[in-house]
N, C-alpha and C positions, 0 to 999 in steps of 0.2 A: 529688688531690681534697682540698679542705679540708673538714674535718668538725669538729663539736663533739661530744665523747664524754664519758661519765662513766666514771671509773676508780676502782679500789680498790687502795690501796697500803699495805703494812705498813711503818711508819716506826719505827726504833729510835732512842730519845733517851737519851743517857748520864744515869745517875742523878745525876751531879754537877750537872746543870742544874736539879735540884729547888730550889724556893724554900723559904723558911722554914716554910711550911705543908705541906711535903712534896708539893707539887703541881708539875707541869711546866707552865710558861707555854705558851700556845697559840703564841706567836711562835717558841718553840724547835722545836715540832713542825712548823710550816710551813717554817721555815728548813731543817730536816733533810729534809723532803719535797722542797723545791726542789733541794737538793744531790743527792739521790738521782736525781731526774729529769734533772739535768744529766749525771750519769755514765751513766745509762741511755740517754738521747737518743732512743730509738725503741722502739716495741712492734711485734711482728710483725703483729698483727691490726689495729692502729690507725695505724701509721706513725710519722713524726717528730713529737715533741712541740714545738709552737711556743710555747705559753704556757698557764699555768693561768689560768682565767677565774673560777673560784668554788670555795671550799672548802665542801662540803656538810655533812659531819659528821666529827667526830673521836671515835672510840670510846675510852672510858677505858683507860688503859694497864695492862698487866699486867707485873709485874716477876718474873722468874724468879730463883731463888736462885743459879744458876750463872753468870749474866751480870751485867754492870754496866749493863744497858740496860733501859729500860721500852719495851715495844712498843705502838704505837698503830695501829689501822686507820683510815686517812683516805680518805674518799670525796670526790672533787673532779671538776670539769668542766675540760676542757682542749681547746684547738684542736690539731688534728693535720693532717699532710699525708701522704697515702698515694697515690702515683702509681698509676694504673690503666691498663690497656691501652686505647689509643685516645685518651688524653688529650693535648691539645696544650699544650706547655710551652716555656719559654725557658731557655737555658743559656749560660754563658760558657766558651769554649774555654780550657783550662788546659794541655793537653798534646797533642802531635801525634806520631803514628808513621806508618810506611809503611802500616800496616794499618787505621788509623782515627784517631778523635779522641776525647779524653776531655773531658767538660764538667762544670761545676759548676752546679747549679740549686737555689737556696735552700739548705737543709741537706744536700741530696744531693751527695756528693762523687764518686760513681761512676756517671756517665752515659756509656755507650759508644756511639759512632756509627761503625759499620763502613764501610769503603770500599764494601762491597756495597750499603749502604743510602744511598749518595750518588751517584745517577746523574749522569753527565756531569761528574764531578769527577775529576781525576787528581792524583797526588802530584808535587810539585815540591820539590827540596831545593837551593836556591841560597843557602847560608849559614844561612838559617833555614827549617825545613820548613813547608810549607803545601799546601793543596789548591786547585787552580784549575779553574774551570768553563769550558766552551766560550764562555760569554758574558762571560768575564773576571772574574766574581765570585770572591772569595777566602774561604777558610776558613783563618784563621791564629790564633795566640795572641791572646787578649783580644777576640775577635769574638763577638757575641751571635748565637746560632743559634735559630731557631724549629723545633721538632721534635715528632714524635708518638711516644708511648710504644708500643713493640712488645711488651715483656715486662718483668717485674720478678722479682727473686729476693731473698729474705731471707737475710742472712749472719749467723748466730748469733754467731760469734766476735767480730766487730767491731760487732754490733748496728747494721748498716747495710742499706739497701735498694739493690741495684744495678739499674740500668735499661739496657735495650737500646733505642736510639733509631733513628729513621729520618727522612730528609728527602725521601723519595719522595713526589711529588705536588705540586700547586700550592700556592703561598704558604708553602712550607717552605724553610729554608736561612738564609744569613747575613742579619742584620737591620741591625746597626750595630756599631761598635767601642765596647766598654765604656768608659764614663767620658768619652769624647771627644764623643759626640753627645748627651749628657745622658740616656742610657739606663742606668738602674741596676736591679739585681736585689736 
């Protein structure tokens, strides 16, 4: 689910960035904030950070004697993506095993579609692995899949959200081959 949220982040700016008036330029604070968000990539409660839309306030920095940084509290609005149970999404197959398929969907790299959640599909390994349906539709590498989110889990170590997917039901399953049919995610 796409959302617009307000966040508060502590940003450390090196004191060497001080200008001649002993002030830290706003651009330095914003640059450091964006770098921190790139490293962070997701929050457990808000999901993946897609982009900062507005800087609300920057509270004056405090320099402590033991560090070479001035700390600023920055309030900002950003767009986030947090997958929720029941949401319909699209993903591109990037890995196939006998037990299921791994998809990428936007910033999410861990979307798992188990063989148990692919009715009427069976595993075929004739040089390259794929799943084939009774109606001859195929799930193979670089195919776009329309799926529903069954469950999500936050992984603190990698700061990622893993998703368990399903294609049970009507209108779920392979849609197109990525890049070849003009379908891009």
